[in-house]
VMD Tcl script that draws the C-alpha trace (Angstrom):
set ca {
  {182.00 76.19 266.03}
  {180.36 79.57 266.67}
  {176.86 80.90 266.12}
  {178.09 83.03 263.25}
  {175.85 82.50 260.19}
  {177.29 80.60 257.25}
  {176.93 82.76 254.15}
  {176.34 80.58 251.08}
  {176.29 82.00 247.57}
  {174.05 79.85 245.36}
  {175.16 80.01 241.72}
  {172.38 78.86 239.38}
  {171.77 79.71 235.72}
  {168.05 80.44 236.12}
  {165.85 81.40 239.04}
  {162.31 82.57 239.59}
  {160.25 83.41 237.61}
  {162.05 80.87 235.36}
  {161.14 77.62 237.07}
  {162.54 74.09 236.84}
  {163.35 71.32 239.25}
  {166.57 72.86 240.57}
  {164.89 76.21 241.16}
  {162.01 74.59 243.03}
  {164.39 72.62 245.24}
  {166.39 75.71 246.11}
  {163.25 77.74 246.84}
  {161.85 75.00 249.12}
  {165.13 74.46 250.98}
  {165.95 78.16 251.45}
  {163.63 78.87 254.44}
  {164.71 75.67 256.18}
  {168.38 76.56 255.75}
  {167.78 80.15 256.86}
  {166.18 78.78 260.02}
  {169.44 76.89 260.66}
  {171.56 80.08 260.56}
  {172.46 79.96 256.86}
  {172.58 83.28 255.05}
  {171.65 82.67 251.41}
  {172.36 84.78 248.34}
  {171.23 83.59 244.90}
  {173.36 84.62 241.91}
  {171.74 84.01 238.55}
  {171.49 85.36 235.02}
  {169.53 88.51 234.32}
  {166.89 88.30 231.59}
  {165.04 91.20 229.95}
  {162.31 92.67 232.08}
  {163.68 91.38 235.38}
  {165.28 93.60 238.04}
  {168.96 93.33 238.88}
  {168.04 92.63 242.50}
  {164.92 91.58 244.36}
  {163.84 89.60 247.39}
  {162.03 86.41 246.38}
  {160.21 84.82 249.33}
  {162.77 86.23 251.76}
  {165.81 85.26 249.67}
  {168.02 87.95 248.07}
  {168.36 87.28 244.34}
  {171.11 89.02 242.37}
  {170.59 88.86 238.60}
  {173.88 89.38 236.83}
  {174.51 90.45 233.21}
  {174.64 87.58 230.73}
  {173.72 89.00 227.35}
  {174.93 88.43 223.81}
  {176.08 85.26 222.03}
  {176.59 82.22 224.25}
  {180.39 82.51 224.79}
  {180.13 86.24 225.52}
  {177.14 85.70 227.81}
  {179.02 83.03 229.78}
  {182.12 85.23 230.12}
  {180.03 88.24 231.15}
  {178.18 86.25 233.80}
  {181.45 84.81 235.11}
  {183.07 88.24 235.39}
  {180.05 89.74 237.14}
  {179.81 86.81 239.55}
  {183.52 86.97 240.38}
  {183.24 90.68 241.16}
  {180.22 90.05 243.40}
  {182.04 87.23 245.22}
  {185.13 89.40 245.63}
  {183.02 92.15 247.18}
  {180.84 89.98 249.47}
  {183.24 87.13 250.36}
  {180.71 84.40 251.27}
  {181.84 81.42 253.32}
  {180.84 78.92 250.63}
  {179.75 78.71 247.03}
  {177.12 76.13 246.13}
  {177.12 75.72 242.34}
  {174.12 74.17 240.60}
  {175.33 72.31 237.46}
  {178.73 71.45 235.99}
  {178.61 74.17 233.36}
  {178.93 77.96 233.87}
  {178.00 77.98 237.58}
  {180.68 75.46 238.58}
  {183.31 76.90 236.22}
  {182.73 80.28 237.86}
  {182.81 78.80 241.35}
  {186.10 76.96 240.73}
  {187.73 80.12 239.41}
  {186.54 81.90 242.56}
  {188.08 79.13 244.63}
  {191.43 79.60 242.88}
  {191.40 83.40 243.04}
  {189.52 84.10 246.27}
  {189.97 80.83 248.20}
  {186.23 80.37 248.75}
  {185.37 76.66 249.08}
  {182.97 75.12 246.57}
  {180.18 72.55 246.76}
  {178.78 71.30 243.44}
  {175.37 69.82 242.73}
  {175.08 67.73 239.58}
  {171.59 68.30 238.26}
  {171.20 65.45 235.81}
  {172.87 62.25 234.68}
  {172.74 60.21 231.51}
  {173.05 61.28 227.88}
  {171.89 64.85 228.48}
  {173.48 65.09 231.90}
  {176.17 67.39 233.27}
  {179.12 65.00 232.98}
  {178.23 63.78 229.47}
  {177.76 67.31 228.16}
  {180.95 68.66 229.71}
  {183.07 65.81 228.35}
  {182.04 66.82 224.85}
  {182.81 70.51 225.20}
  {186.16 72.11 224.28}
  {188.57 71.72 227.21}
  {185.97 69.54 228.92}
  {188.51 67.09 230.37}
  {190.66 69.97 231.61}
  {187.63 71.45 233.38}
  {186.87 68.08 234.96}
  {190.43 67.90 236.24}
  {189.99 71.34 237.79}
  {186.77 70.22 239.43}
  {188.43 67.12 240.89}
  {191.14 69.31 242.40}
  {189.24 72.36 243.60}
  {185.70 71.27 244.53}
  {185.42 70.38 248.21}
  {182.26 68.27 247.94}
  {179.75 67.00 245.40}
  {176.09 66.77 246.43}
  {174.81 63.63 244.68}
  {171.09 63.07 244.07}
  {171.09 59.61 242.45}
  {173.07 56.41 242.13}
  {173.41 57.08 238.40}
  {175.13 60.41 239.02}
  {177.27 58.92 241.79}
  {178.55 56.28 239.37}
  {179.30 58.92 236.75}
  {181.31 60.98 239.23}
  {183.22 57.90 240.34}
  {183.99 57.11 236.68}
  {185.70 60.49 236.20}
  {187.84 60.10 239.32}
  {185.85 61.94 242.01}
  {186.82 60.08 245.20}
  {184.31 58.61 247.64}
  {185.39 61.14 250.26}
  {184.04 64.01 248.14}
  {180.70 62.45 247.13}
  {177.77 63.01 249.51}
  {174.33 61.54 248.87}
  {171.88 64.40 249.41}
  {168.77 63.72 247.33}
  {166.08 66.16 246.37}
  {163.38 66.44 248.99}
  {159.64 67.00 249.17}
  {157.39 68.63 251.77}
  {155.57 65.53 252.97}
  {153.27 67.64 255.13}
  {151.93 69.51 252.12}
  {152.16 66.69 249.59}
  {149.99 64.05 251.19}
  {146.99 61.96 250.12}
  {143.55 63.54 250.36}
  {140.85 62.05 252.55}
  {138.15 60.23 250.52}
  {135.58 63.03 250.78}
  {138.14 65.68 249.88}
  {139.32 63.60 246.93}
  {135.77 63.21 245.64}
  {135.25 66.97 245.92}
  {138.50 67.67 244.05}
  {137.50 65.33 241.24}
  {134.20 67.18 240.84}
  {135.87 70.59 240.94}
  {138.55 69.58 238.41}
  {135.96 67.91 236.15}
  {137.67 64.52 236.25}
  {134.35 62.68 236.14}
  {134.36 59.09 237.34}
  {136.97 57.76 234.94}
  {140.40 56.46 235.89}
  {142.84 59.35 235.51}
  {146.58 59.41 234.87}
  {148.51 62.63 235.36}
  {151.82 64.03 234.12}
  {153.36 67.13 235.69}
  {156.49 68.79 234.38}
  {158.00 70.82 231.59}
  {156.95 70.16 228.01}
  {160.37 69.69 226.46}
  {161.72 66.95 224.18}
  {163.58 64.96 226.84}
  {160.37 64.46 228.86}
  {158.93 62.36 225.98}
  {155.33 63.39 226.61}
  {154.74 62.56 222.94}
  {155.13 58.89 223.90}
  {152.17 59.21 226.25}
  {150.09 60.80 223.52}
  {151.07 58.03 221.10}
  {149.90 55.21 223.39}
  {146.74 56.86 224.70}
  {144.36 55.90 221.85}
  {145.23 52.21 222.34}
  {144.75 52.50 226.10}
  {141.32 54.06 225.52}
  {140.43 51.21 223.22}
  {141.31 48.77 225.99}
  {139.60 50.84 228.70}
  {137.15 53.35 227.26}
  {137.06 56.61 229.18}
  {140.51 56.62 230.81}
  {141.86 60.16 231.00}
  {145.30 61.75 230.77}
  {145.85 65.14 232.40}
  {149.01 67.05 231.42}
  {150.18 69.88 233.66}
  {153.01 72.18 232.60}
  {154.19 74.33 229.75}
  {157.25 74.62 227.55}
  {158.46 74.88 223.97}
  {156.77 71.61 222.91}
  {153.31 72.58 224.15}
  {151.80 73.71 220.84}
  {153.04 70.65 218.96}
  {151.90 68.27 221.69}
  {148.43 69.80 221.77}
  {148.13 69.13 218.06}
  {149.15 65.49 218.54}
  {146.69 64.83 221.39}
  {143.60 62.76 220.76}
  {140.49 62.00 222.79}
  {140.83 61.63 226.52}
  {143.81 63.98 226.84}
  {143.51 67.35 228.57}
  {146.22 70.01 228.68}
  {145.88 72.26 231.70}
  {149.00 74.37 231.19}
  {151.19 75.64 233.97}
  {149.54 75.76 237.38}
  {150.92 77.26 240.57}
  {149.79 74.32 242.69}
  {149.78 70.80 241.24}
  {148.71 69.18 244.52}
  {144.93 69.13 243.87}
  {145.50 67.26 240.61}
  {147.82 64.76 242.27}
  {145.32 64.15 245.07}
  {142.48 63.67 242.59}
  {144.30 61.43 240.09}
  {144.79 57.65 240.15}
  {148.23 57.26 238.58}
  {151.32 59.34 237.79}
  {153.35 58.76 234.61}
  {156.85 60.06 233.86}
  {158.15 58.90 230.44}
  {161.42 60.90 230.40}
  {164.50 59.97 228.39}
  {166.74 61.51 231.06}
  {166.33 62.92 234.58}
  {168.24 63.91 237.66}
  {165.86 63.15 240.51}
  {162.43 64.31 239.44}
  {160.63 66.61 241.89}
  {157.39 65.73 240.14}
  {157.98 62.04 240.85}
  {158.68 62.67 244.53}
  {155.62 64.90 244.90}
  {153.32 62.39 243.20}
  {154.50 59.54 245.40}
  {154.24 61.69 248.53}
  {150.64 62.49 247.52}
  {149.90 58.77 247.43}
  {150.04 57.98 243.73}
  {151.45 54.81 242.21}
  {153.83 55.65 239.36}
  {154.99 54.43 236.00}
  {158.43 55.92 235.29}
  {161.30 55.28 232.95}
  {164.38 53.65 234.41}
  {166.54 56.79 234.25}
  {168.11 59.20 236.71}
  {167.02 58.75 240.29}
  {163.80 56.85 239.53}
  {165.37 53.40 240.23}
  {166.54 54.73 243.62}
  {163.01 55.74 244.57}
  {160.66 53.29 242.85}
  {160.75 49.61 243.79}
  {159.14 47.80 240.84}
  {156.00 45.95 241.81}
  {155.83 47.67 245.20}
  {155.58 51.45 244.77}
  {155.25 51.56 241.00}
  {156.56 50.20 237.72}
  {159.77 51.04 235.86}
  {160.09 50.79 232.10}
  {162.96 51.29 229.65}
  {163.21 54.77 228.10}
  {161.98 55.12 224.52}
  {160.00 51.86 224.61}
  {156.38 52.76 223.96}
  {155.22 49.14 223.91}
  {156.42 48.43 227.45}
  {155.23 51.86 228.60}
  {151.74 51.09 227.31}
  {151.72 47.70 229.03}
  {152.77 49.19 232.36}
  {150.24 52.03 232.25}
  {147.49 49.57 231.26}
  {148.39 47.29 234.19}
  {147.82 50.07 236.70}
  {144.83 51.66 234.98}
  {143.07 48.29 235.02}
  {143.75 47.22 238.63}
  {142.39 49.44 241.41}
  {143.60 47.13 244.16}
  {147.15 47.17 242.82}
  {147.05 50.96 242.56}
  {145.92 51.22 246.17}
  {148.66 48.92 247.49}
  {151.37 50.69 245.48}
  {150.10 54.10 246.59}
  {150.64 53.20 250.24}
  {154.17 51.98 249.56}
  {154.97 55.06 247.47}
  {153.95 57.41 250.25}
  {155.90 55.43 252.85}
  {159.14 55.51 250.83}
  {159.03 59.29 250.42}
  {158.22 59.96 254.08}
  {161.05 57.72 255.25}
  {163.80 58.79 252.83}
  {162.99 62.02 250.97}
  {161.45 64.41 253.46}
  {162.51 68.02 252.89}
  {163.49 68.64 256.52}
  {165.92 65.70 256.51}
  {167.45 66.88 253.22}
  {167.95 70.39 254.62}
  {169.63 68.92 257.69}
  {172.05 66.88 255.55}
  {172.87 69.96 253.48}
  {173.46 72.04 256.62}
  {175.82 69.37 257.97}
  {177.78 69.46 254.71}
  {177.97 73.27 254.73}
  {179.23 73.24 258.30}
  {181.85 70.56 257.62}
  {183.22 72.30 254.52}
  {183.22 75.76 256.15}
  {185.00 74.42 259.26}
  {187.59 72.59 257.17}
  {188.27 75.74 255.17}
  {188.66 77.77 258.36}
  {191.28 75.29 259.60}
}
mol new
graphics top color blue
foreach p $ca { graphics top sphere $p radius 0.5 }
foreach p [lrange $ca 0 end-1] q [lrange $ca 1 end] { graphics top cylinder $p $q radius 0.2 }
display resetview
């Protein structure tokens, strides 16, 4: 080992200002990795109005051409990324998702002998493995990944099982979950919480909160569908929805009394600290950053039993898990927590403890650095 920095090229389809869970994870981990002697370059698609290069919070971001119809856009991005990798010769490529980023990274491995680490972003019916298996030449691409990818960063037991099912050996699967800044995302003191509730106009009613993108797979419409019945059972309960997305206009039209749309906010923490309960009704997930942040902030949760939620939430201790697409059970679970302040308080303490012990951002960065070092050293040998 030397003190030479490890140069890692991060291949990701979107990056700031286009924001999702993967982008937020990368942005949070970047300064911690840079502090551990990792040189990071982000390679992503270029969209109209965005510069070809800029520094984003100290990280160089290269936006590569990817215009035209989907097949042409994918081929253009791949060619531009390969040229960049040929010119810069990073020590590693870390590809986010099984689709264009990993296909590009594996081709770079074959042509340029740069080792590859892959992060699977999501499991289940809309996940990376499922989608790739149904694409033309999908099984061929999976065979290439088995052969040429040095390591797979796994964020949930669901994804780990999917990788095992397609023949990825144990020796290549590394559990490195998403992380959360537990120093920032922490419960508010009682006086601060009371002040936040006044400032955010949450009144004195019990408040549930959802944070995330407003897209079909998040199933926010299920929350809207059950909310009138919950208000009949407990008049005055509130639902706060933070986020934006293509479903926003339709969801606003469906919302009834006691539902407030805030839109996208730069900092969700005040809402988490002021709320009483977090709800995530998704049909599919990887490992939800919103879930981790809510639990770190001391909120009990109701989440669907998808993605990494069963890894994080112990039913009856830190929250409640419900089947996806079951509005009856979802309503029952939300009602249980809305109606029982003592239960919420006990679950909130457990939720915070789980995140601090297992999902702290510093520990995740350390695991990722260890993996980078091991793969880079093996490649050097």
